[in-house]
N, C-alpha and C positions, 0 to 999 in steps of 0.2 A: 352310431360309431363315434369314436373319439377323434378329436383333431388337436394338433399342436398350434398354440399361439405363441409366437416369439416376439418380444418387444425389446427395442434397443433405443439408445439415446445418442444424439450427435456428440455430446460431451457430458460425462457424468458429473463434472464440476458445475455444470450450468443448470441441471434440473434432473428430475426423475419421473417415473411413470407409476400410476396407481392402476392396478388391474382389479376390477370389482372392489373388494375391500382390502386388497393387499398393496401396501406401499412397498415398491421394489427398491428397498434400501438395505444397506448392511445391518442397520439397527433392528430390522424386522426379524423376529424369530423364524428360522428356516430359510432365510435368504442369505446367500453366500457373501463373503466380504467384497468380492468383485462381481456384482450381480448381472452385469450386462454383457452380452445379450441374455435375457431371461426367458425361459420357456415354461408354459403351463399347459396342461392337458384338459380339454373341455369337451363336453358332450355336444355333438352336432344338434342344432336346433335350439340350444339354450343361449340366450343373448349374453354377450360379454361387453362390459363397458371399460374403456381405458381412458384415463385422464392424465394429461401432461401437466406437470407441476414445476414451473421454473423457480430457481433459487433467486434470492435477492440480488439485483444487479443484472438480471437476465430476463428475457421474455421468450414466450413460445412463438414459433413461426408457423409450423405446419406439421401435419402427419404425412408420412410417405409410405407407400407400399412399392418397393422397388424404385423405379424412376417416376412413379405416378404420385402426384400430390393429391391427397384425399380431401383434406379440409384444413382450414386455419383455426377452427374451433378447438379449444383444449380438450373437450369431451368428444369421444368417438364411440358410438355403440354399434357393435356388430350383431345384427339380429340373428344370424345363424352362421356358424362356421361350417361351410360345406366342403372346405379344403383347408389344409395347413396354411397359416398366414404368418407373415413377418412384417411388423410395423416399426417405423422409425419416428421417434419424436425429435424434431429439430428445434434446438434452442439457439438464440443469438444474444449478443450483448445488448442490453438496454442502455443506449447511449444517453438517455435522459435521467438515469438513476442518480440520486444524490442522497445524502443522509446528514447526520450531525457528528462532528463538525462538517460544514460544507467542504467539498473537495477543491483544492487548488488545481487548475488546469495546467499541467506541466508542459504541454505542447506550446504554450504561449511564451514562457520564459522560465528561468530558474526560480525555485522557491528559496527565500532567505529569511532566517530568523537571527537577528543580531543583537537585540536588546529588549529589556522589559523593565518598566519603571515601577519602583516601589509604590508610587502614588496612583497606579492604574486602578480604576474603580473595581470594587469587589465583584466577583462573578464574571469579569470580562477576560478575554483570552487574546493571544496573538492571532492574526488572520489564519483561518483554516486549522486552528488548534483548539484543544481542550486540555485542561488538567484534570486528572481523575483520581478518585479514591477506589480502593479495592475491596474485595469481599472478605478479607481476613485481617486480623491484627498482625503487625510486623510482617507484611505480605512477602512471601517468597515467589518463586517463578511459577508456581501452580495457581497463584491468585489471578483473578480476572477483574476488569473494571466493573464497579457496581454503581458509581454515581460520579457526577462532575463536582469539582471543587467550586464553591461559591463564595469563598472568603476573600479578604483583602490581602495585600502583598507586602505590608509593612509591619507585621507583628515581629516581636523580638523574643518570644518564648512560645512554648507548646508547639503542637503539630502545625506546620505552616509551609507555604511557598513564599520565598522572598524575591522581589524584583531587585536585580543587581545592576540595573542600567546596562552599560555596554558589556558587562560580564554575564548577562543572561539571567537565568533563574536558578534558585537553590531550593532543594527539598530537604526537609527533616521531619521525622516522626518522633513523637514523645509519648510516654505512657500516661500523661496527665489527662484524666477524664474531664476535667474542667477546661474544655478545649476552646479554641478561638471560633467565633461564629463563621459558619460556612465550611468548616473542616470536621472530619471524623477522626477522633483520636487514634493515632498509631496506624492509620490505614492509607496514608498517602501513597500513591502508586506510580506517578510519572506524568509524562506529557504525550499527547496523542495528536498526530498530524494526518490529515486526509489529503489524498492526491488523486487526480484523474490522469491516467497515463495513455489514453487512447491516441493512436498514431505514433507512438514512440517505439523505436527498435532497441534503445539502450537508455538507461538512466543510472545516476550515481548519487550517493549520499556521503557527505562528510560532516563532521561535528566535533566539538570540543567538550570533553568532560573534565571536571575538576573537583578537588577536595577543598571545601570552605573551612570546615572544622572536623578533624578526625576525632572519633570517640571510641568507646570500648565495644559497642555493638556495631558490627561491620556490615555496611551496605555496599552495593554496586549499582551501576546503571547499565542495563543491557538493551541494545536496540533490537526490536522484534517487529514482526509484520503479520498482516492477514489480508486476504482479499475480501472485500465487502465490509460489513459492519457487525458480523456475528461470527461465532466460532473461536477456536483457540488461536493464540498468537504463536508464530514460529520464530526461531532465532535467525537473524540475519548473520551470515557467516562471511569471513574474508576468503581470500584465495586459497588459504590452507585449510578451510573447513572449520575454522575456529569462530565461536561467537564473538561478535563485535561488542565489546563492553568496556566500560571504565571501571578499573579496580581501584578502590579507595587507597589513598596514600597516607602514610603517617605524618607527612609534612603539610601543614596548612598552606594553601595557595598553590599547591601542585596542580598541574593541568596536563592534558594529553589530547592531541588532535588525531582523529581517525579518518581514514579514507583519502580520496574518494573510493568508496566500495560500490561495486556494481549491484544494482537491484536484481533479484532473481528474474528469470524470463517470465515466470508465472505472474509477476506483478506488472508486466508491460501490456499495453493495449487493453487496459481495464478501465471501466467507468469510475470505479471507486476502490481505493486501497487505503489501508491505515498503517502508519508506522508508529510504534510505541517505544518511547525511551522509558524503560521500566526501572524505577527505583525500587530495589528489592533487598530484603534481608538475607544474608548468606547463612545464617545460623551460627556464625562465629561471634562469641561474646553473648553472655546470657544476662548480664546486669549492666547498669550504668546507661549513659546516654548513647544515642544513635549517631552515626556519621551524617554530617550535613554535606551533601554533594550538589554539584551544579552542572547544567548543560548550557551551551552557548554556540554561536556561529554555525548554526545548521544551514547547510546548502544542499539542496537537491537539484542536480543539474541534468541536462539532456545530453544526448550523444553529440559528438562533433559532426560537422558537415564536411565530409571529404568528397572531392570530385571522383566520380566513377568513370568519366570520359570527358573529352573536350566538349564544350558546348556553351550555352548561355547561362550566366549567373541566375537569371530570372526563371529558369525552368527547373521544376522539382526533380525531374529524372536525372539532372546533372549530378545530384548529390546523394550520398549514402544515407543521409538522414531523411530523405523523402520530402523535404520542404525547401522553400527558398530561404537561404540564410538571412537572419535578422541581427539586430544589435545584441541579441542574447546568445549568439552562436560563435564558437571558435571554428574557424574555417581553415581547411588544408587543401591546397591545390597540389595534386599528386604529380609524381614524376612524369614529365612530358606532356601534361595536359595543358590545353590553351582555353582559357575561359574568357568569353566576351562579356563586357560589363558596361552598363549605362550608368545609372546612379544606384548605389547600394550602401548598406551598412553591415557591420559585423563587430563582434567584440574584439577578436584577434584574427590575424591572418598569418599563415605559414605557407611559404612557397618552397616545394621540394625541388630537386635538381631538374633543370630544363622546363620547369613550370612557368607559364606566362599568364599575365592579365592583359587583355587587349581592350582598351577603352573605346567606346563608340562616341565620336564627337567630343563634346565637353563633359564626358562622364566622370563621376567621382566615386570614390569608396571612402566612407568615413568609418574609422575604427574607434570604438568607444572604450576598449580596455576595462580593467586590466587583463 
């Protein structure tokens, strides 16, 4: 007789299941767009093999049948289906996962990019960043990173990235095939930053975009993101649902600061995420030079630490951020809360109405600002 085998996953973003030769994925012919739970009909007495396949950044933990853990092996063979079965593949975050560029651990402190020297060695990058070339000429928003930039930062013509010191970096594409070493002509695509957000409830990004030289072929810089190091990038949007992007200006030297903009919840508590400041062609202007645009003053910050109840400064559960505040944190003592403190540091401190700090003995609080 026939039996039903149902397979499910703890989180479809973290992995999938292969049943015999069938990858239970939306891309597999005959598999629905939202495949889980997925059910197949099998003959009793015929073995069925299921394999758990974690996505990059995750790992397989175990197979479950109801409340029973069956095995921690990714492969499970059912010798004979004597009854209908329902199996769950449980995936978890692989906290050890990393890639290129290596991720900055945002739980430690804010990430800051504030300058880049024109004399920086060819093929080097700011910490936790890479500069990328795309897979098409005059890349639009459908283009994807194809390679890293390996050139110097002091060229004055052709496709290049220029180090602007305290003004950050500037991008410009040109159509000259006799390009600078380490660059692909007309395929420059932007700056990529990798972050580790494990343990964070909130995070924010702010940055400055600017026009170095306006030209007839119009470019913009749009901030985009993805989880992990593969797959398409999505637009980061502001509170109104609009893409966060710098629109070139007709005035050389124009600049605009964006944010802080909250990172989407999907990017939080992840071992590896990427932000891409994508320098892209709008399609406006079909001849002449391209806009030279810049980015600068990137700050990716953590959530504030606000007191959730009276208690000790040194206890994590006193704070909304789930950590003991450090010199990297803006601290808010909420209305009516009394916080006991020995020795501590913070970036800034705000006391709401009737909030108090009680010092133990000769305790001190050092504020490092701004």
